[in-house]
C-alpha positions as CSV (number, residue, x, y, z in Angstrom):
1,M,102.4,114.0,121.2
2,D,101.7,117.2,119.3
3,E,100.4,115.9,116.0
4,Y,99.9,112.4,114.4
5,F,100.0,111.4,110.8
6,C,98.4,109.0,108.2
7,S,99.7,105.6,108.8
8,L,99.8,105.0,105.0
9,C,101.4,108.2,103.7
10,G,102.9,109.9,106.6
11,G,100.9,113.1,105.8
12,P,98.9,115.5,108.1
13,F,95.2,115.6,108.5
14,Y,94.7,119.2,107.6
15,A,95.4,121.3,104.5
16,P,98.8,123.1,104.9
17,E,99.3,126.7,103.8
18,R,99.9,127.6,100.2
19,T,100.7,130.9,98.3
20,K,98.2,132.3,95.8
21,A,98.5,131.0,92.3
22,G,97.6,134.5,91.1
23,P,95.2,137.4,91.6
24,D,92.3,135.3,90.6
25,D,93.0,132.5,93.1
26,P,89.6,131.9,94.9
27,D,91.4,130.6,98.1
28,K,90.9,133.3,100.7
29,E,93.4,131.7,103.1
30,A,96.2,131.5,100.6
31,Q,99.0,134.0,101.1
32,T,100.4,136.5,98.6
33,L,104.1,136.0,99.1
34,V,107.2,136.3,96.8
35,E,110.6,134.8,97.0
36,G,112.5,136.4,99.8
37,D,109.5,137.1,102.0
38,D,109.4,135.6,105.4
39,D,107.7,132.1,105.4
40,F,107.8,131.9,101.6
41,E,109.7,128.7,101.7
42,H,107.2,127.4,104.3
43,H,104.2,127.7,101.9
44,Y,103.4,125.3,99.2
45,D,103.4,126.8,95.7
46,G,99.8,127.6,94.8
47,K,100.6,127.2,91.1
48,K,101.5,123.4,91.7
49,V,98.7,122.5,94.1
50,S,95.4,124.1,94.4
51,K,93.2,124.3,97.5
52,E,90.9,121.6,96.1
53,E,93.9,119.3,95.7
54,L,94.6,119.7,99.4
55,L,91.2,119.0,100.8
56,W,91.7,115.2,100.7
57,L,94.1,115.5,103.7
58,R,91.1,116.5,105.9
59,R,89.2,113.2,105.2
60,L,90.2,110.9,108.0
61,R,89.3,107.3,108.6
62,V,90.4,104.7,111.2
63,I,90.6,101.0,111.5
64,A,89.7,100.1,115.0
65,R,89.1,97.0,117.1
66,Y,85.4,95.9,117.1
67,N,84.3,94.7,120.6
68,D,81.0,92.9,121.3
69,E,80.1,95.9,123.6
70,R,81.0,99.5,123.6
71,E,82.8,100.8,126.6
72,D,80.0,103.4,127.3
73,G,77.4,100.7,127.3
74,R,75.7,101.9,124.1
75,V,74.9,99.6,121.1
76,Y,76.8,99.8,118.0
77,P,74.6,100.9,115.0
78,E,73.7,98.4,112.3
79,G,75.6,98.4,109.0
80,M,79.1,98.9,110.2
81,S,82.0,97.9,107.9
82,G,83.3,94.8,109.8
83,C,86.5,93.3,108.8
84,E,87.5,90.2,110.7
85,G,87.3,91.7,114.2
86,Y,87.9,95.3,113.1
87,W,85.8,98.0,111.6
88,I,86.6,100.8,109.2
89,S,85.1,104.1,110.1
90,G,83.4,106.8,108.2
91,I,85.1,110.1,107.4
92,G,85.8,112.1,110.5
93,Y,88.5,114.5,111.7
94,E,91.6,114.7,113.8
95,C,91.3,115.9,117.5
96,S,93.9,117.1,119.8
97,L,96.7,114.9,121.0
98,N,96.3,111.3,119.6
99,E,92.5,111.2,119.2
100,A,90.0,111.1,116.3
101,T,86.3,111.5,116.2
102,V,84.7,109.4,113.4
103,P,81.3,108.0,112.6
104,Y,80.7,104.2,112.9
105,L,79.1,103.9,109.5
106,Y,81.5,103.7,106.5
107,E,79.3,105.7,104.2
108,A,78.9,108.6,106.8
109,A,80.9,111.7,106.9
110,L,81.1,114.4,109.6
111,P,80.6,118.0,108.4
112,E,83.6,120.1,107.7
113,D,82.4,122.9,110.2
114,R,82.8,120.9,113.5
115,N,81.9,123.8,115.5
116,Q,78.3,123.9,114.2
117,Y,77.9,120.2,114.7
118,V,76.4,118.3,117.7
119,F,77.0,114.6,116.8
120,D,74.9,111.6,117.9
121,E,76.8,109.5,120.3
122,D,75.0,106.4,119.0
123,Q,76.4,107.0,115.5
124,V,79.8,108.6,116.3
125,E,82.9,107.5,118.2
126,A,84.2,110.6,119.9
127,N,87.9,110.9,120.9
128,L,89.1,107.5,119.7
129,T,92.7,107.0,120.7
130,V,94.9,106.2,117.7
131,Y,98.4,104.6,117.8
132,G,97.8,103.3,121.4
133,E,97.2,105.1,124.7
134,F,100.3,106.2,126.5
135,G,101.2,104.1,129.5
136,N,98.1,101.9,129.2
137,G,100.1,98.8,128.2
138,E,97.2,97.8,125.8
139,P,98.2,95.1,123.3
140,R,98.6,96.4,119.8
141,K,95.7,94.3,118.6
142,M,93.6,96.8,120.4
143,W,95.2,99.8,118.8
144,S,93.4,102.0,116.2
145,Y,95.2,103.4,113.2
146,P,94.3,106.5,111.1
147,F,94.6,107.1,107.4
148,H,93.2,109.3,104.8
149,D,90.2,108.1,102.9
150,A,92.2,108.4,99.7
151,C,95.1,106.3,101.1
152,F,92.6,103.7,102.2
153,Q,91.2,103.5,98.7
154,I,94.8,102.8,97.5
155,L,95.3,100.3,100.3
156,A,92.1,98.5,99.3
157,A,93.2,98.4,95.7
158,A,96.6,97.0,96.6
159,L,94.9,94.3,98.7
160,A,92.6,93.4,95.7
161,F,95.6,93.5,93.4
162,K,97.6,91.1,95.5
163,E,94.7,88.7,96.1
164,G,94.2,88.6,92.3
165,Q,97.6,87.1,92.2
166,L,96.8,84.4,94.8
167,D,94.8,81.2,94.2
168,D,91.0,81.5,94.6
169,S,91.0,79.9,98.1
170,T,93.5,82.3,99.5
171,S,92.6,85.7,100.9
172,I,94.4,88.2,103.1
173,P,92.2,89.0,106.2
174,W,92.1,92.5,107.6
175,N,93.1,91.4,111.1
176,V,96.3,90.0,109.6
177,L,96.9,93.4,107.8
178,H,96.1,95.3,111.1
179,H,98.7,93.0,112.8
180,V,101.3,94.0,110.2
181,F,100.6,97.7,111.1
182,G,101.5,96.9,114.6
183,T,104.8,95.3,113.7
184,H,105.8,98.8,112.4
185,C,105.1,100.6,115.7
186,E,108.0,101.6,117.9
187,A,106.3,102.6,121.2
188,D,106.0,99.7,123.7
189,C,103.0,101.3,125.4
190,G,101.9,104.2,123.0
191,V,102.1,106.8,121.7
192,D,103.3,106.6,118.2
193,F,102.7,109.4,115.6
194,A,103.0,107.3,112.5
195,L,104.2,103.8,111.4
196,R,107.9,103.2,111.2
197,L,108.0,103.1,107.4
198,D,109.9,104.9,104.7
199,Y,107.4,107.5,103.6
200,E,110.0,108.9,101.2
201,H,109.8,112.3,102.9
202,N,111.3,114.0,106.0
203,C,108.4,116.2,106.7
204,I,107.4,114.4,110.0
205,E,108.8,116.3,113.1
206,Q,106.9,117.6,116.1
207,Y,104.5,119.1,113.5
208,W,104.2,118.7,109.8
209,T,107.0,120.6,108.1
210,T,105.8,122.5,105.0
211,R,108.4,123.1,102.5
212,R,108.1,124.7,99.1
213,G,109.0,122.1,96.5
214,D,107.4,119.3,98.5
215,E,104.0,119.6,96.9
216,Q,103.9,116.0,95.6
217,Y,103.6,114.7,99.1
218,V,100.3,116.5,99.6
219,S,98.7,116.4,96.1
220,D,95.5,114.5,95.9
221,P,96.4,110.9,95.0
222,V,92.9,109.9,93.8
223,N,91.3,112.9,92.1
224,I,94.1,113.6,89.6
225,R,93.2,116.0,86.8
226,A,95.4,114.5,84.2
227,L,94.3,111.0,84.9
228,R,90.7,111.9,84.9
229,E,91.2,113.6,81.4
230,L,92.8,110.5,80.1
231,L,90.0,108.2,81.3
232,A,87.1,110.3,80.5
233,N,88.2,111.4,77.1
234,P,90.2,108.6,75.4
235,R,91.7,109.2,72.0
236,S,89.4,108.2,69.1
237,L,90.2,105.1,67.2
238,V,92.1,105.8,64.0
239,H,90.1,102.9,62.3
240,N,87.2,100.8,63.3
241,T,87.8,97.5,64.8
242,S,86.5,94.5,62.9
243,S,83.9,92.2,64.6
244,P,85.3,88.8,65.9
245,S,85.3,86.2,63.3
246,K,83.9,82.7,63.8
247,L,86.6,80.3,65.1
248,S,87.6,77.2,63.2
249,S,86.3,73.9,64.5
250,A,89.5,72.1,63.7
251,H,91.3,70.7,66.6
252,T,88.7,72.0,69.2
253,K,86.8,68.8,69.9
254,L,88.5,68.6,73.5
255,D,88.2,72.3,74.0
256,T,85.1,73.1,76.0
257,F,85.4,76.8,75.2
258,A,84.9,76.0,71.5
259,R,81.3,75.5,72.2
260,L,80.9,79.1,73.2
261,P,80.4,82.0,70.7
262,P,83.3,84.5,70.4
263,E,81.2,87.3,72.0
264,L,80.7,85.2,75.1
265,L,84.4,84.3,75.2
266,F,85.3,88.0,75.1
267,Q,83.0,88.6,78.0
268,L,84.5,85.8,80.0
269,V,88.2,86.9,79.6
270,S,87.3,90.5,80.4
271,Y,86.6,89.5,84.1
272,L,89.9,87.6,84.5
273,P,93.1,89.0,85.8
274,N,96.1,89.1,83.3
275,S,97.7,86.0,84.7
276,A,94.5,84.0,84.3
277,V,94.0,85.2,80.7
278,A,97.6,84.2,79.8
279,S,97.1,80.6,81.4
280,L,93.8,80.2,79.6
281,R,95.2,81.1,76.2
282,L,97.9,78.4,76.7
283,A,95.2,75.9,77.7
284,S,92.5,76.7,75.1
285,R,92.9,77.1,71.3
286,S,89.6,78.9,71.2
287,I,90.7,81.6,73.7
288,A,94.2,81.7,72.1
289,A,92.5,82.5,68.7
290,L,90.5,85.4,70.0
291,P,91.9,88.6,68.4
292,L,92.2,90.3,71.9
293,E,94.7,92.8,70.6
294,T,91.9,94.4,68.5
295,S,89.2,94.4,71.1
296,Q,88.8,97.7,72.8
297,T,86.4,96.2,75.3
298,F,89.2,93.8,76.3
299,W,91.7,96.6,76.7
300,L,89.3,98.6,78.8
301,S,88.8,95.6,81.0
302,R,92.7,95.4,81.5
303,I,92.8,98.8,83.1
304,A,91.0,97.5,86.2
305,H,93.8,94.9,86.6
306,L,96.7,97.4,86.5
307,P,98.5,98.3,89.7
308,Y,98.0,101.9,90.8
309,I,94.5,101.9,89.7
310,V,91.6,102.4,92.2
311,D,87.9,101.9,91.8
312,A,87.2,105.6,91.6
313,D,89.3,105.8,88.4
314,L,87.0,103.2,86.6
315,E,83.9,105.4,87.1
316,W,85.4,107.9,84.6
317,T,85.5,105.1,81.9
318,E,81.8,104.2,82.1
319,G,80.0,104.7,78.7
320,K,83.2,106.0,77.0
321,G,84.5,104.8,73.7
322,G,87.9,105.2,72.3
323,D,91.4,103.7,72.0
324,W,91.6,101.9,75.3
325,R,94.7,100.0,74.3
326,E,96.5,103.3,74.0
327,V,95.2,104.3,77.4
328,F,96.3,101.0,78.8
329,K,99.8,101.6,77.5
330,T,99.9,105.2,78.8
331,L,99.0,104.0,82.3
332,K,101.6,101.2,82.2
333,A,104.2,103.7,81.3
334,A,103.1,106.0,84.1
335,G,103.3,103.1,86.5
336,R,107.0,102.9,85.6
337,G,107.3,106.6,86.2
338,E,107.5,107.3,82.4
339,G,105.3,109.4,80.1
340,E,103.2,112.5,80.4
341,L,101.0,111.2,83.2
342,A,104.0,110.4,85.3
343,D,104.7,114.0,85.9
344,A,101.4,114.8,87.5
345,L,102.0,115.4,91.1
346,G,98.9,113.5,92.2
347,F,100.1,110.4,90.4
348,V,103.6,110.8,91.6
349,N,102.0,110.7,95.1
350,R,99.9,107.8,94.3
351,R,102.8,105.7,93.2
352,R,104.6,106.5,96.5
353,I,101.5,105.6,98.5
354,W,100.9,102.5,96.5
355,K,104.5,101.3,97.2
356,I,103.9,101.7,100.9
357,C,100.6,99.9,100.8
358,I,101.7,97.0,98.6
359,G,104.6,96.5,100.9
360,L,102.2,96.1,103.9
361,V,100.0,93.8,101.8
362,E,103.0,91.7,100.8
363,E,104.0,91.3,104.4
364,A,100.5,90.2,105.3
365,A,100.5,87.8,102.4
366,A,103.7,86.2,103.6
367,L,102.2,85.7,107.0
368,V,99.1,84.1,105.6
369,A,101.3,81.8,103.4
370,G,103.2,80.8,106.5
371,G,100.2,79.6,108.2
372,F,99.5,82.8,110.3
373,K,96.3,82.5,112.3
374,E,94.0,84.9,114.2
375,A,95.2,83.2,117.4
376,D,98.6,84.4,116.7
377,I,97.6,87.9,116.9
378,D,98.6,89.3,120.3
379,E,100.8,92.5,120.7
380,G,101.3,93.0,117.0
381,G,104.9,91.7,117.2
382,D,108.2,93.4,117.1
383,E,109.8,91.4,114.3
384,H,109.1,92.2,110.7
385,P,108.0,89.2,108.7
386,E,110.2,88.0,105.9
387,Q,109.6,89.7,102.6
388,D,109.8,88.3,99.1
389,D,112.8,90.1,97.5
390,S,111.6,89.1,94.0
391,A,108.5,91.4,94.3
392,G,108.5,94.5,92.2
393,E,107.8,97.8,93.9
394,D,104.3,97.7,92.4
395,G,103.5,94.3,93.8
396,S,103.8,92.6,90.4
397,E,106.1,89.7,91.7
398,G,108.9,90.8,89.6
399,H,107.2,90.0,86.2
400,D,106.0,92.6,83.8
401,E,102.4,92.3,82.9
402,T,102.8,93.6,79.3
403,E,100.6,93.3,76.3
404,G,102.3,90.1,75.2
405,G,101.2,88.5,78.5
406,D,97.5,88.9,77.7
407,A,96.9,89.7,74.2
408,S,99.5,88.3,71.9
């Protein structure tokens, strides 16, 4: 195998070549090419994607089997990110063939200049095989799978989003999700170069194929300039929102929530997913009477429960004031591929990767619902689990989480 790719987006683990955006472009590696020049069509358009927007491709993580003892006899460092028999690595880099070098600790990151770095073998897994070792016959439960740090953030958000739709006693273990990865591998005994998924591009060949016009497939799906601007600088409110009024005591004798002040009720519902808020408003007059549609705090809390939103996005909203209802509506429209944000290449890429991630999560959820146990994990399986055709591409189970579902 000459090159392997991210299991979640199907992208490379290096920054492909681009043309200069102009004479002031600081990227020294970018080429000055014009249409008609050799290789012009095999360089990304520097005006559409900057060097900084390509650097995320270098940030590689893996999910790997956690064994009680390392093969080299060394002891694993304390503080590893363990996930039901597997561990999520820190940020490392791609090696030759089908190998990766990654730190054991999730928070750790290897330096960009690998030639100047001598790593500590107690802290770093060197030359870890991904997508199985050719001819080894190793069961897929032992395989490691690579993905970008940004793609993993989207996968984690999709997992949390789906679990928010399940009852409190149900979770989707990482070992089941790892098993689902294995069901999308084709090689019987290694080596694959990506999962057998619809990545919505045809750039995977012997090497990554760079084509001018395909910039959306390599644009940073987490650090999106237009999204950051929307969240960090929300539009000012046209008018001040009135404070919540006291609720009438009529017909509330049997309503436990009637004993709580409105301020506390607002705080309570802000932690709940949309489906829970809708159910609570049906069950409680006190909750139903809350003027949620005028509460900017409430609308800000709804952003965290939208599909396509990752934890890193929420950091931009901290301490900010503004028209969060309008921001919420803009984000919902972007999730449907509508509005100004939907044209941002990074967000286009995020929607694509989210669709892939939520599909994997839905498969894992279906297995859990069917009684799948850890003992069932063997070779990863060759049959794909049945999928719920009612699920929307954003994982919203076919229903639209609109304003009316949680504020009207």
